[in-house]
PDB file with one MODEL, atoms N, CA, C and O in Angstrom:
MODEL        1
ATOM      1  N   MET A   1     198.640 320.291  42.980  1.00  0.00           N
ATOM      2  CA  MET A   1     199.206 319.117  42.265  1.00  0.00           C
ATOM      3  C   MET A   1     199.566 318.871  40.560  1.00  0.00           C
ATOM      4  O   MET A   1     198.795 319.385  39.749  1.00  0.00           O
ATOM      5  N   SER A   2     200.537 318.221  40.152  1.00  0.00           N
ATOM      6  CA  SER A   2     200.744 318.071  38.958  1.00  0.00           C
ATOM      7  C   SER A   2     199.793 317.265  38.297  1.00  0.00           C
ATOM      8  O   SER A   2     199.417 316.249  38.881  1.00  0.00           O
ATOM      9  N   GLU A   3     199.323 317.543  37.156  1.00  0.00           N
ATOM     10  CA  GLU A   3     198.038 316.516  36.443  1.00  0.00           C
ATOM     11  C   GLU A   3     198.192 315.096  36.199  1.00  0.00           C
ATOM     12  O   GLU A   3     197.311 314.446  35.636  1.00  0.00           O
ATOM     13  N   ASN A   4     199.675 314.412  36.749  1.00  0.00           N
ATOM     14  CA  ASN A   4     199.767 312.833  36.420  1.00  0.00           C
ATOM     15  C   ASN A   4     199.443 312.436  37.675  1.00  0.00           C
ATOM     16  O   ASN A   4     199.164 311.239  37.745  1.00  0.00           O
ATOM     17  N   ASN A   5     199.370 313.234  39.005  1.00  0.00           N
ATOM     18  CA  ASN A   5     199.230 312.681  40.143  1.00  0.00           C
ATOM     19  C   ASN A   5     197.916 312.929  40.748  1.00  0.00           C
ATOM     20  O   ASN A   5     197.651 312.120  41.637  1.00  0.00           O
ATOM     21  N   ASP A   6     197.075 313.762  40.535  1.00  0.00           N
ATOM     22  CA  ASP A   6     195.480 314.175  40.953  1.00  0.00           C
ATOM     23  C   ASP A   6     194.293 312.833  41.318  1.00  0.00           C
ATOM     24  O   ASP A   6     193.232 313.077  41.892  1.00  0.00           O
ATOM     25  N   ASN A   7     194.588 311.794  40.993  1.00  0.00           N
ATOM     26  CA  ASN A   7     193.985 310.882  41.480  1.00  0.00           C
ATOM     27  C   ASN A   7     194.610 309.741  41.693  1.00  0.00           C
ATOM     28  O   ASN A   7     193.945 308.710  41.789  1.00  0.00           O
ATOM     29  N   THR A   8     196.318 309.718  41.830  1.00  0.00           N
ATOM     30  CA  THR A   8     196.839 308.500  42.807  1.00  0.00           C
ATOM     31  C   THR A   8     196.194 307.989  43.795  1.00  0.00           C
ATOM     32  O   THR A   8     195.695 306.866  43.865  1.00  0.00           O
ATOM     33  N   ILE A   9     196.212 309.249  44.965  1.00  0.00           N
ATOM     34  CA  ILE A   9     195.619 308.819  46.204  1.00  0.00           C
ATOM     35  C   ILE A   9     194.589 308.210  45.943  1.00  0.00           C
ATOM     36  O   ILE A   9     194.500 307.107  46.482  1.00  0.00           O
ATOM     37  N   GLN A  10     193.482 308.630  45.089  1.00  0.00           N
ATOM     38  CA  GLN A  10     192.350 308.056  45.415  1.00  0.00           C
ATOM     39  C   GLN A  10     192.199 306.982  44.897  1.00  0.00           C
ATOM     40  O   GLN A  10     191.666 306.079  45.542  1.00  0.00           O
ATOM     41  N   GLU A  11     192.657 306.770  43.498  1.00  0.00           N
ATOM     42  CA  GLU A  11     193.275 305.429  43.161  1.00  0.00           C
ATOM     43  C   GLU A  11     193.865 304.074  43.976  1.00  0.00           C
ATOM     44  O   GLU A  11     193.621 302.882  43.787  1.00  0.00           O
ATOM     45  N   LEU A  12     194.474 304.538  44.662  1.00  0.00           N
ATOM     46  CA  LEU A  12     195.688 303.606  45.440  1.00  0.00           C
ATOM     47  C   LEU A  12     193.972 303.319  47.055  1.00  0.00           C
ATOM     48  O   LEU A  12     193.763 302.194  47.508  1.00  0.00           O
ATOM     49  N   TYR A  13     193.410 304.149  47.367  1.00  0.00           N
ATOM     50  CA  TYR A  13     192.617 304.161  48.244  1.00  0.00           C
ATOM     51  C   TYR A  13     191.554 303.337  47.702  1.00  0.00           C
ATOM     52  O   TYR A  13     191.319 302.458  48.531  1.00  0.00           O
ATOM     53  N   ASP A  14     190.770 303.216  46.638  1.00  0.00           N
ATOM     54  CA  ASP A  14     190.072 302.375  46.234  1.00  0.00           C
ATOM     55  C   ASP A  14     190.572 300.828  45.956  1.00  0.00           C
ATOM     56  O   ASP A  14     189.899 299.812  46.127  1.00  0.00           O
ATOM     57  N   LEU A  15     192.014 300.925  45.451  1.00  0.00           N
ATOM     58  CA  LEU A  15     192.736 299.504  45.441  1.00  0.00           C
ATOM     59  C   LEU A  15     192.710 299.025  46.851  1.00  0.00           C
ATOM     60  O   LEU A  15     192.406 297.837  46.956  1.00  0.00           O
ATOM     61  N   ILE A  16     192.917 299.563  47.789  1.00  0.00           N
ATOM     62  CA  ILE A  16     193.499 299.212  49.115  1.00  0.00           C
ATOM     63  C   ILE A  16     191.524 298.465  49.634  1.00  0.00           C
ATOM     64  O   ILE A  16     191.294 297.382  50.172  1.00  0.00           O
ATOM     65  N   LEU A  17     190.352 299.682  49.146  1.00  0.00           N
ATOM     66  CA  LEU A  17     189.411 299.158  49.788  1.00  0.00           C
ATOM     67  C   LEU A  17     188.852 297.844  49.266  1.00  0.00           C
ATOM     68  O   LEU A  17     188.091 297.117  49.905  1.00  0.00           O
ATOM     69  N   GLY A  18     189.425 297.557  47.728  1.00  0.00           N
ATOM     70  CA  GLY A  18     189.103 296.479  47.107  1.00  0.00           C
ATOM     71  C   GLY A  18     189.776 295.369  47.169  1.00  0.00           C
ATOM     72  O   GLY A  18     189.478 294.410  46.458  1.00  0.00           O
ATOM     73  N   ARG A  19     190.720 295.349  47.980  1.00  0.00           N
ATOM     74  CA  ARG A  19     191.680 294.105  48.382  1.00  0.00           C
ATOM     75  C   ARG A  19     190.890 294.079  49.901  1.00  0.00           C
ATOM     76  O   ARG A  19     190.884 292.966  50.428  1.00  0.00           O
ATOM     77  N   ARG A  20     190.275 295.094  50.602  1.00  0.00           N
ATOM     78  CA  ARG A  20     189.661 294.698  51.556  1.00  0.00           C
ATOM     79  C   ARG A  20     188.313 293.834  51.535  1.00  0.00           C
ATOM     80  O   ARG A  20     187.891 293.057  52.392  1.00  0.00           O
ATOM     81  N   GLU A  21     187.743 294.214  50.256  1.00  0.00           N
ATOM     82  CA  GLU A  21     186.565 293.426  49.770  1.00  0.00           C
ATOM     83  C   GLU A  21     186.298 292.483  49.183  1.00  0.00           C
ATOM     84  O   GLU A  21     185.218 291.966  48.898  1.00  0.00           O
ATOM     85  N   ASN A  22     187.464 292.188  48.949  1.00  0.00           N
ATOM     86  CA  ASN A  22     187.793 291.017  47.663  1.00  0.00           C
ATOM     87  C   ASN A  22     189.293 290.528  47.806  1.00  0.00           C
ATOM     88  O   ASN A  22     190.047 290.606  46.836  1.00  0.00           O
ATOM     89  N   PRO A  23     189.664 290.089  48.863  1.00  0.00           N
ATOM     90  CA  PRO A  23     191.051 289.769  49.587  1.00  0.00           C
ATOM     91  C   PRO A  23     191.738 288.838  48.205  1.00  0.00           C
ATOM     92  O   PRO A  23     191.038 288.246  47.384  1.00  0.00           O
ATOM     93  N   VAL A  24     192.929 288.870  48.191  1.00  0.00           N
ATOM     94  CA  VAL A  24     194.039 288.534  47.345  1.00  0.00           C
ATOM     95  C   VAL A  24     194.876 287.606  48.280  1.00  0.00           C
ATOM     96  O   VAL A  24     195.488 288.255  49.128  1.00  0.00           O
ATOM     97  N   GLU A  25     195.052 286.337  48.342  1.00  0.00           N
ATOM     98  CA  GLU A  25     196.230 285.654  48.562  1.00  0.00           C
ATOM     99  C   GLU A  25     197.580 286.001  48.086  1.00  0.00           C
ATOM    100  O   GLU A  25     198.126 286.207  47.003  1.00  0.00           O
ATOM    101  N   GLY A  26     197.910 285.981  49.388  1.00  0.00           N
ATOM    102  CA  GLY A  26     199.532 286.797  49.442  1.00  0.00           C
ATOM    103  C   GLY A  26     199.581 288.137  49.355  1.00  0.00           C
ATOM    104  O   GLY A  26     200.626 288.757  49.155  1.00  0.00           O
ATOM    105  N   SER A  27     198.123 288.809  49.544  1.00  0.00           N
ATOM    106  CA  SER A  27     198.338 290.451  49.420  1.00  0.00           C
ATOM    107  C   SER A  27     198.682 290.861  50.825  1.00  0.00           C
ATOM    108  O   SER A  27     198.159 290.345  51.813  1.00  0.00           O
ATOM    109  N   TYR A  28     199.822 292.062  50.881  1.00  0.00           N
ATOM    110  CA  TYR A  28     199.999 292.474  51.786  1.00  0.00           C
ATOM    111  C   TYR A  28     199.110 293.262  52.554  1.00  0.00           C
ATOM    112  O   TYR A  28     199.019 293.116  53.772  1.00  0.00           O
ATOM    113  N   THR A  29     198.348 294.215  51.818  1.00  0.00           N
ATOM    114  CA  THR A  29     197.126 294.927  52.022  1.00  0.00           C
ATOM    115  C   THR A  29     195.919 293.760  53.098  1.00  0.00           C
ATOM    116  O   THR A  29     195.309 293.859  54.163  1.00  0.00           O
ATOM    117  N   ASN A  30     196.077 292.876  52.174  1.00  0.00           N
ATOM    118  CA  ASN A  30     195.370 291.753  52.980  1.00  0.00           C
ATOM    119  C   ASN A  30     195.724 291.718  54.315  1.00  0.00           C
ATOM    120  O   ASN A  30     194.798 292.015  55.070  1.00  0.00           O
ATOM    121  N   TYR A  31     196.910 291.412  54.907  1.00  0.00           N
ATOM    122  CA  TYR A  31     197.582 290.634  55.865  1.00  0.00           C
ATOM    123  C   TYR A  31     197.063 291.775  57.046  1.00  0.00           C
ATOM    124  O   TYR A  31     196.270 291.544  57.960  1.00  0.00           O
ATOM    125  N   LEU A  32     197.795 293.155  56.727  1.00  0.00           N
ATOM    126  CA  LEU A  32     197.289 293.770  57.415  1.00  0.00           C
ATOM    127  C   LEU A  32     195.468 294.697  57.895  1.00  0.00           C
ATOM    128  O   LEU A  32     195.296 295.464  58.843  1.00  0.00           O
ATOM    129  N   PHE A  33     194.488 294.278  56.935  1.00  0.00           N
ATOM    130  CA  PHE A  33     193.685 294.023  57.604  1.00  0.00           C
ATOM    131  C   PHE A  33     193.130 292.829  58.354  1.00  0.00           C
ATOM    132  O   PHE A  33     192.176 292.937  59.125  1.00  0.00           O
ATOM    133  N   SER A  34     193.800 291.604  58.088  1.00  0.00           N
ATOM    134  CA  SER A  34     193.485 290.489  58.856  1.00  0.00           C
ATOM    135  C   SER A  34     193.765 290.874  60.366  1.00  0.00           C
ATOM    136  O   SER A  34     193.105 290.776  61.400  1.00  0.00           O
ATOM    137  N   LYS A  35     194.901 291.308  60.083  1.00  0.00           N
ATOM    138  CA  LYS A  35     196.089 291.827  61.822  1.00  0.00           C
ATOM    139  C   LYS A  35     195.247 292.518  62.636  1.00  0.00           C
ATOM    140  O   LYS A  35     195.150 292.470  63.862  1.00  0.00           O
ATOM    141  N   GLY A  36     194.358 293.478  61.458  1.00  0.00           N
ATOM    142  CA  GLY A  36     193.262 294.723  62.739  1.00  0.00           C
ATOM    143  C   GLY A  36     193.935 295.659  62.901  1.00  0.00           C
ATOM    144  O   GLY A  36     195.071 295.767  62.438  1.00  0.00           O
ATOM    145  N   SER A  37     193.321 296.554  63.629  1.00  0.00           N
ATOM    146  CA  SER A  37     193.667 298.457  63.842  1.00  0.00           C
ATOM    147  C   SER A  37     195.207 298.176  64.500  1.00  0.00           C
ATOM    148  O   SER A  37     196.123 298.880  64.074  1.00  0.00           O
ATOM    149  N   GLU A  38     195.438 297.371  65.312  1.00  0.00           N
ATOM    150  CA  GLU A  38     196.810 297.392  66.492  1.00  0.00           C
ATOM    151  C   GLU A  38     198.123 297.354  65.521  1.00  0.00           C
ATOM    152  O   GLU A  38     199.135 298.024  65.727  1.00  0.00           O
ATOM    153  N   LYS A  39     197.960 296.587  64.587  1.00  0.00           N
ATOM    154  CA  LYS A  39     198.776 296.499  63.513  1.00  0.00           C
ATOM    155  C   LYS A  39     199.464 297.638  62.449  1.00  0.00           C
ATOM    156  O   LYS A  39     200.515 298.162  62.082  1.00  0.00           O
ATOM    157  N   ILE A  40     197.704 297.569  62.227  1.00  0.00           N
ATOM    158  CA  ILE A  40     197.625 298.733  61.347  1.00  0.00           C
ATOM    159  C   ILE A  40     198.524 300.179  61.721  1.00  0.00           C
ATOM    160  O   ILE A  40     198.933 300.909  60.818  1.00  0.00           O
ATOM    161  N   CYS A  41     198.716 300.415  62.882  1.00  0.00           N
ATOM    162  CA  CYS A  41     198.789 301.671  63.561  1.00  0.00           C
ATOM    163  C   CYS A  41     200.171 301.198  64.095  1.00  0.00           C
ATOM    164  O   CYS A  41     200.991 302.108  63.978  1.00  0.00           O
ATOM    165  N   LYS A  42     200.551 300.381  64.492  1.00  0.00           N
ATOM    166  CA  LYS A  42     201.738 299.791  64.744  1.00  0.00           C
ATOM    167  C   LYS A  42     202.636 300.453  63.394  1.00  0.00           C
ATOM    168  O   LYS A  42     203.586 301.233  63.477  1.00  0.00           O
ATOM    169  N   LYS A  43     201.916 299.789  61.930  1.00  0.00           N
ATOM    170  CA  LYS A  43     202.895 300.091  60.656  1.00  0.00           C
ATOM    171  C   LYS A  43     203.186 301.914  60.557  1.00  0.00           C
ATOM    172  O   LYS A  43     204.186 302.567  60.258  1.00  0.00           O
ATOM    173  N   VAL A  44     201.952 302.255  60.919  1.00  0.00           N
ATOM    174  CA  VAL A  44     202.005 303.934  60.121  1.00  0.00           C
ATOM    175  C   VAL A  44     202.794 304.748  61.630  1.00  0.00           C
ATOM    176  O   VAL A  44     202.780 305.977  61.573  1.00  0.00           O
ATOM    177  N   GLY A  45     203.306 304.262  62.632  1.00  0.00           N
ATOM    178  CA  GLY A  45     203.860 304.793  63.763  1.00  0.00           C
ATOM    179  C   GLY A  45     205.548 303.915  63.189  1.00  0.00           C
ATOM    180  O   GLY A  45     206.524 304.642  63.370  1.00  0.00           O
ATOM    181  N   GLU A  46     205.744 303.067  62.812  1.00  0.00           N
ATOM    182  CA  GLU A  46     207.182 302.857  62.396  1.00  0.00           C
ATOM    183  C   GLU A  46     206.906 303.314  60.898  1.00  0.00           C
ATOM    184  O   GLU A  46     207.979 303.892  60.724  1.00  0.00           O
ATOM    185  N   GLU A  47     206.496 303.406  60.166  1.00  0.00           N
ATOM    186  CA  GLU A  47     206.781 304.412  59.178  1.00  0.00           C
ATOM    187  C   GLU A  47     206.963 305.846  59.031  1.00  0.00           C
ATOM    188  O   GLU A  47     207.581 306.528  58.213  1.00  0.00           O
ATOM    189  N   ALA A  48     206.376 306.070  59.873  1.00  0.00           N
ATOM    190  CA  ALA A  48     206.427 307.467  60.125  1.00  0.00           C
ATOM    191  C   ALA A  48     208.003 307.948  61.040  1.00  0.00           C
ATOM    192  O   ALA A  48     208.765 308.863  60.726  1.00  0.00           O
ATOM    193  N   PHE A  49     208.126 307.053  62.147  1.00  0.00           N
ATOM    194  CA  PHE A  49     209.753 306.860  62.416  1.00  0.00           C
ATOM    195  C   PHE A  49     210.774 306.960  61.311  1.00  0.00           C
ATOM    196  O   PHE A  49     211.686 307.769  61.480  1.00  0.00           O
ATOM    197  N   GLU A  50     210.737 306.092  59.960  1.00  0.00           N
ATOM    198  CA  GLU A  50     211.324 306.199  59.017  1.00  0.00           C
ATOM    199  C   GLU A  50     211.604 307.274  58.548  1.00  0.00           C
ATOM    200  O   GLU A  50     212.708 307.817  58.508  1.00  0.00           O
ATOM    201  N   VAL A  51     210.285 307.756  58.043  1.00  0.00           N
ATOM    202  CA  VAL A  51     210.523 308.771  57.586  1.00  0.00           C
ATOM    203  C   VAL A  51     211.329 310.282  58.320  1.00  0.00           C
ATOM    204  O   VAL A  51     212.088 311.033  57.707  1.00  0.00           O
ATOM    205  N   VAL A  52     210.985 310.394  59.474  1.00  0.00           N
ATOM    206  CA  VAL A  52     212.060 310.959  60.495  1.00  0.00           C
ATOM    207  C   VAL A  52     213.124 310.907  60.004  1.00  0.00           C
ATOM    208  O   VAL A  52     213.662 311.787  59.332  1.00  0.00           O
ATOM    209  N   ILE A  53     213.650 309.601  60.359  1.00  0.00           N
ATOM    210  CA  ILE A  53     215.196 308.687  59.812  1.00  0.00           C
ATOM    211  C   ILE A  53     215.797 309.887  59.070  1.00  0.00           C
ATOM    212  O   ILE A  53     216.564 310.819  59.311  1.00  0.00           O
ATOM    213  N   ALA A  54     214.932 309.312  57.852  1.00  0.00           N
ATOM    214  CA  ALA A  54     215.602 309.639  56.511  1.00  0.00           C
ATOM    215  C   ALA A  54     215.966 311.143  56.122  1.00  0.00           C
ATOM    216  O   ALA A  54     216.900 311.507  55.408  1.00  0.00           O
ATOM    217  N   ALA A  55     214.744 312.144  56.933  1.00  0.00           N
ATOM    218  CA  ALA A  55     215.070 313.036  56.715  1.00  0.00           C
ATOM    219  C   ALA A  55     215.701 313.548  57.377  1.00  0.00           C
ATOM    220  O   ALA A  55     216.040 314.609  56.853  1.00  0.00           O
ATOM    221  N   THR A  56     216.251 313.382  58.640  1.00  0.00           N
ATOM    222  CA  THR A  56     217.094 313.655  59.264  1.00  0.00           C
ATOM    223  C   THR A  56     218.503 313.476  59.049  1.00  0.00           C
ATOM    224  O   THR A  56     219.482 314.140  59.392  1.00  0.00           O
ATOM    225  N   ALA A  57     218.329 312.159  58.240  1.00  0.00           N
ATOM    226  CA  ALA A  57     219.759 312.025  57.240  1.00  0.00           C
ATOM    227  C   ALA A  57     220.275 312.943  56.147  1.00  0.00           C
ATOM    228  O   ALA A  57     221.318 312.960  55.494  1.00  0.00           O
ATOM    229  N   ASP A  58     219.074 313.778  56.175  1.00  0.00           N
ATOM    230  CA  ASP A  58     219.273 314.360  54.885  1.00  0.00           C
ATOM    231  C   ASP A  58     219.305 313.606  53.671  1.00  0.00           C
ATOM    232  O   ASP A  58     220.037 314.089  52.807  1.00  0.00           O
ATOM    233  N   LYS A  59     218.816 312.744  53.430  1.00  0.00           N
ATOM    234  CA  LYS A  59     218.460 311.911  52.287  1.00  0.00           C
ATOM    235  C   LYS A  59     217.160 311.596  51.328  1.00  0.00           C
ATOM    236  O   LYS A  59     216.286 310.736  51.433  1.00  0.00           O
ATOM    237  N   LYS A  60     217.398 312.735  50.254  1.00  0.00           N
ATOM    238  CA  LYS A  60     216.436 312.901  49.969  1.00  0.00           C
ATOM    239  C   LYS A  60     215.342 311.721  49.160  1.00  0.00           C
ATOM    240  O   LYS A  60     214.114 311.805  49.171  1.00  0.00           O
ATOM    241  N   GLN A  61     215.953 310.905  48.648  1.00  0.00           N
ATOM    242  CA  GLN A  61     215.326 309.915  47.565  1.00  0.00           C
ATOM    243  C   GLN A  61     214.921 308.657  48.982  1.00  0.00           C
ATOM    244  O   GLN A  61     213.784 308.185  48.973  1.00  0.00           O
ATOM    245  N   ASP A  62     215.446 308.420  49.577  1.00  0.00           N
ATOM    246  CA  ASP A  62     214.950 307.411  51.021  1.00  0.00           C
ATOM    247  C   ASP A  62     214.046 308.333  51.653  1.00  0.00           C
ATOM    248  O   ASP A  62     213.417 307.758  52.541  1.00  0.00           O
ATOM    249  N   THR A  63     213.693 309.744  51.511  1.00  0.00           N
ATOM    250  CA  THR A  63     212.918 310.463  52.684  1.00  0.00           C
ATOM    251  C   THR A  63     211.762 310.490  51.818  1.00  0.00           C
ATOM    252  O   THR A  63     210.661 310.474  52.370  1.00  0.00           O
ATOM    253  N   ILE A  64     211.827 310.532  50.399  1.00  0.00           N
ATOM    254  CA  ILE A  64     210.531 310.229  49.445  1.00  0.00           C
ATOM    255  C   ILE A  64     210.072 308.963  49.537  1.00  0.00           C
ATOM    256  O   ILE A  64     208.993 308.866  50.124  1.00  0.00           O
ATOM    257  N   TYR A  65     210.697 307.668  49.023  1.00  0.00           N
ATOM    258  CA  TYR A  65     210.451 306.227  49.649  1.00  0.00           C
ATOM    259  C   TYR A  65     209.519 306.307  50.710  1.00  0.00           C
ATOM    260  O   TYR A  65     208.295 306.199  50.637  1.00  0.00           O
ATOM    261  N   GLU A  66     210.436 306.568  51.994  1.00  0.00           N
ATOM    262  CA  GLU A  66     209.637 306.384  53.148  1.00  0.00           C
ATOM    263  C   GLU A  66     208.611 307.148  53.339  1.00  0.00           C
ATOM    264  O   GLU A  66     207.725 306.752  54.098  1.00  0.00           O
ATOM    265  N   LEU A  67     208.510 308.343  52.728  1.00  0.00           N
ATOM    266  CA  LEU A  67     206.884 309.176  52.374  1.00  0.00           C
ATOM    267  C   LEU A  67     205.833 308.043  51.912  1.00  0.00           C
ATOM    268  O   LEU A  67     204.840 307.565  52.460  1.00  0.00           O
ATOM    269  N   ALA A  68     206.446 307.822  50.718  1.00  0.00           N
ATOM    270  CA  ALA A  68     205.189 306.830  50.191  1.00  0.00           C
ATOM    271  C   ALA A  68     204.894 305.942  50.736  1.00  0.00           C
ATOM    272  O   ALA A  68     203.667 305.883  50.654  1.00  0.00           O
ATOM    273  N   ASP A  69     205.490 304.640  51.635  1.00  0.00           N
ATOM    274  CA  ASP A  69     205.067 304.136  52.452  1.00  0.00           C
ATOM    275  C   ASP A  69     204.689 304.569  53.834  1.00  0.00           C
ATOM    276  O   ASP A  69     204.606 303.624  54.618  1.00  0.00           O
ATOM    277  N   LEU A  70     204.491 305.501  54.232  1.00  0.00           N
ATOM    278  CA  LEU A  70     203.890 305.853  55.117  1.00  0.00           C
ATOM    279  C   LEU A  70     202.410 306.614  54.735  1.00  0.00           C
ATOM    280  O   LEU A  70     201.479 306.795  55.520  1.00  0.00           O
ATOM    281  N   GLN A  71     202.465 306.986  53.371  1.00  0.00           N
ATOM    282  CA  GLN A  71     200.975 307.344  52.861  1.00  0.00           C
ATOM    283  C   GLN A  71     200.598 305.821  52.957  1.00  0.00           C
ATOM    284  O   GLN A  71     199.907 305.495  53.922  1.00  0.00           O
ATOM    285  N   TYR A  72     200.987 304.832  52.037  1.00  0.00           N
ATOM    286  CA  TYR A  72     200.129 303.663  52.013  1.00  0.00           C
ATOM    287  C   TYR A  72     199.540 303.287  53.149  1.00  0.00           C
ATOM    288  O   TYR A  72     198.339 303.017  53.144  1.00  0.00           O
ATOM    289  N   HIS A  73     200.335 303.207  54.364  1.00  0.00           N
ATOM    290  CA  HIS A  73     199.948 302.731  55.396  1.00  0.00           C
ATOM    291  C   HIS A  73     198.505 303.746  56.271  1.00  0.00           C
ATOM    292  O   HIS A  73     197.609 303.262  56.962  1.00  0.00           O
ATOM    293  N   LEU A  74     198.700 305.083  55.958  1.00  0.00           N
ATOM    294  CA  LEU A  74     197.894 305.661  56.397  1.00  0.00           C
ATOM    295  C   LEU A  74     196.551 306.043  55.349  1.00  0.00           C
ATOM    296  O   LEU A  74     195.906 307.084  55.476  1.00  0.00           O
ATOM    297  N   LEU A  75     196.312 305.162  54.463  1.00  0.00           N
ATOM    298  CA  LEU A  75     195.471 305.074  53.664  1.00  0.00           C
ATOM    299  C   LEU A  75     194.518 303.754  53.924  1.00  0.00           C
ATOM    300  O   LEU A  75     193.298 303.641  53.807  1.00  0.00           O
ATOM    301  N   VAL A  76     195.684 302.641  54.384  1.00  0.00           N
ATOM    302  CA  VAL A  76     194.723 301.472  54.749  1.00  0.00           C
ATOM    303  C   VAL A  76     194.586 301.618  56.412  1.00  0.00           C
ATOM    304  O   VAL A  76     193.892 300.772  56.977  1.00  0.00           O
ATOM    305  N   LEU A  77     195.162 302.559  57.135  1.00  0.00           N
ATOM    306  CA  LEU A  77     194.331 302.730  58.603  1.00  0.00           C
ATOM    307  C   LEU A  77     192.908 303.454  58.217  1.00  0.00           C
ATOM    308  O   LEU A  77     191.981 303.224  58.994  1.00  0.00           O
ATOM    309  N   MET A  78     192.607 304.431  56.931  1.00  0.00           N
ATOM    310  CA  MET A  78     191.575 305.319  56.609  1.00  0.00           C
ATOM    311  C   MET A  78     190.646 304.377  56.455  1.00  0.00           C
ATOM    312  O   MET A  78     189.521 304.369  56.954  1.00  0.00           O
ATOM    313  N   ALA A  79     191.146 303.560  55.737  1.00  0.00           N
ATOM    314  CA  ALA A  79     189.758 302.097  55.203  1.00  0.00           C
ATOM    315  C   ALA A  79     189.644 301.447  55.994  1.00  0.00           C
ATOM    316  O   ALA A  79     188.590 300.817  56.084  1.00  0.00           O
ATOM    317  N   GLU A  80     190.904 301.245  57.171  1.00  0.00           N
ATOM    318  CA  GLU A  80     189.773 300.361  58.813  1.00  0.00           C
ATOM    319  C   GLU A  80     189.320 301.793  58.950  1.00  0.00           C
ATOM    320  O   GLU A  80     188.478 302.025  58.082  1.00  0.00           O
ATOM    321  N   LYS A  81     189.490 302.534  59.491  1.00  0.00           N
ATOM    322  CA  LYS A  81     188.177 303.341  60.058  1.00  0.00           C
ATOM    323  C   LYS A  81     186.923 303.971  59.198  1.00  0.00           C
ATOM    324  O   LYS A  81     186.209 304.814  59.740  1.00  0.00           O
ATOM    325  N   GLY A  82     186.712 303.619  58.074  1.00  0.00           N
ATOM    326  CA  GLY A  82     186.105 303.916  57.353  1.00  0.00           C
ATOM    327  C   GLY A  82     186.357 306.257  57.023  1.00  0.00           C
ATOM    328  O   GLY A  82     185.542 307.175  56.925  1.00  0.00           O
ATOM    329  N   ILE A  83     187.150 306.219  57.002  1.00  0.00           N
ATOM    330  CA  ILE A  83     187.484 307.229  56.696  1.00  0.00           C
ATOM    331  C   ILE A  83     188.214 307.822  55.328  1.00  0.00           C
ATOM    332  O   ILE A  83     189.439 307.717  55.281  1.00  0.00           O
ATOM    333  N   THR A  84     187.424 308.529  54.054  1.00  0.00           N
ATOM    334  CA  THR A  84     188.025 308.703  53.140  1.00  0.00           C
ATOM    335  C   THR A  84     189.189 309.964  52.725  1.00  0.00           C
ATOM    336  O   THR A  84     189.529 310.877  53.477  1.00  0.00           O
ATOM    337  N   PRO A  85     189.564 309.783  51.647  1.00  0.00           N
ATOM    338  CA  PRO A  85     190.570 310.987  51.241  1.00  0.00           C
ATOM    339  C   PRO A  85     189.877 311.836  51.350  1.00  0.00           C
ATOM    340  O   PRO A  85     190.339 312.756  52.024  1.00  0.00           O
ATOM    341  N   ASP A  86     188.574 312.021  50.849  1.00  0.00           N
ATOM    342  CA  ASP A  86     187.876 313.501  51.125  1.00  0.00           C
ATOM    343  C   ASP A  86     187.357 313.754  52.030  1.00  0.00           C
ATOM    344  O   ASP A  86     186.486 314.614  51.901  1.00  0.00           O
ATOM    345  N   ASP A  87     187.584 313.164  53.449  1.00  0.00           N
ATOM    346  CA  ASP A  87     186.658 313.612  54.655  1.00  0.00           C
ATOM    347  C   ASP A  87     188.088 314.345  55.241  1.00  0.00           C
ATOM    348  O   ASP A  87     187.956 315.222  56.095  1.00  0.00           O
ATOM    349  N   VAL A  88     189.944 313.841  54.603  1.00  0.00           N
ATOM    350  CA  VAL A  88     190.784 314.566  54.998  1.00  0.00           C
ATOM    351  C   VAL A  88     190.995 315.994  54.235  1.00  0.00           C
ATOM    352  O   VAL A  88     191.233 317.087  54.749  1.00  0.00           O
ATOM    353  N   TYR A  89     190.829 315.646  52.791  1.00  0.00           N
ATOM    354  CA  TYR A  89     190.470 317.052  52.286  1.00  0.00           C
ATOM    355  C   TYR A  89     190.043 318.302  52.601  1.00  0.00           C
ATOM    356  O   TYR A  89     190.509 319.434  52.477  1.00  0.00           O
ATOM    357  N   ASN A  90     188.864 317.742  53.117  1.00  0.00           N
ATOM    358  CA  ASN A  90     187.500 318.350  53.779  1.00  0.00           C
ATOM    359  C   ASN A  90     188.371 319.363  55.297  1.00  0.00           C
ATOM    360  O   ASN A  90     188.589 320.479  55.769  1.00  0.00           O
ATOM    361  N   GLU A  91     188.505 318.368  55.408  1.00  0.00           N
ATOM    362  CA  GLU A  91     189.216 319.088  57.150  1.00  0.00           C
ATOM    363  C   GLU A  91     190.463 319.446  56.749  1.00  0.00           C
ATOM    364  O   GLU A  91     191.051 319.782  57.777  1.00  0.00           O
ATOM    365  N   LEU A  92     191.300 319.576  55.673  1.00  0.00           N
ATOM    366  CA  LEU A  92     192.284 320.633  55.611  1.00  0.00           C
ATOM    367  C   LEU A  92     192.096 321.885  55.019  1.00  0.00           C
ATOM    368  O   LEU A  92     192.782 322.904  55.105  1.00  0.00           O
ATOM    369  N   LYS A  93     190.594 321.552  54.123  1.00  0.00           N
ATOM    370  CA  LYS A  93     190.008 322.897  53.728  1.00  0.00           C
ATOM    371  C   LYS A  93     189.464 323.734  54.608  1.00  0.00           C
ATOM    372  O   LYS A  93     189.143 324.900  54.382  1.00  0.00           O
ATOM    373  N   ASN A  94     189.356 323.151  55.609  1.00  0.00           N
ATOM    374  CA  ASN A  94     188.324 324.011  56.999  1.00  0.00           C
ATOM    375  C   ASN A  94     189.455 324.508  57.603  1.00  0.00           C
ATOM    376  O   ASN A  94     189.136 325.297  58.493  1.00  0.00           O
ATOM    377  N   ARG A  95     190.874 324.349  57.465  1.00  0.00           N
ATOM    378  CA  ARG A  95     191.594 324.714  58.335  1.00  0.00           C
ATOM    379  C   ARG A  95     192.380 326.031  57.607  1.00  0.00           C
ATOM    380  O   ARG A  95     193.390 326.580  58.048  1.00  0.00           O
ATOM    381  N   ARG A  96     191.839 326.291  56.703  1.00  0.00           N
ATOM    382  CA  ARG A  96     192.689 327.466  55.553  1.00  0.00           C
ATOM    383  C   ARG A  96     191.894 328.908  56.128  1.00  0.00           C
ATOM    384  O   ARG A  96     192.159 330.000  55.627  1.00  0.00           O
TER     385      ARG A  96
ENDMDL
END
């Protein structure tokens, strides 16, 4: 992981948690939390599908964009379910 990106996931996750704890009017993140797990899960599925479409079309920049959307929605889902980035990192470490 590059030096510039090593905290990005945790910082975004913390921002998402902050939105959940201190809602901001007009926040898309707050909208997702207000709709609950079902909506958040649907968005994760939608974004995953968009990643597949972009990657299959061999559109690198579109794939990067969609991967970022997917990663954001995964972090919202993780926050909704009480799962931290460290939980996921530790699972990945255990699989090595």
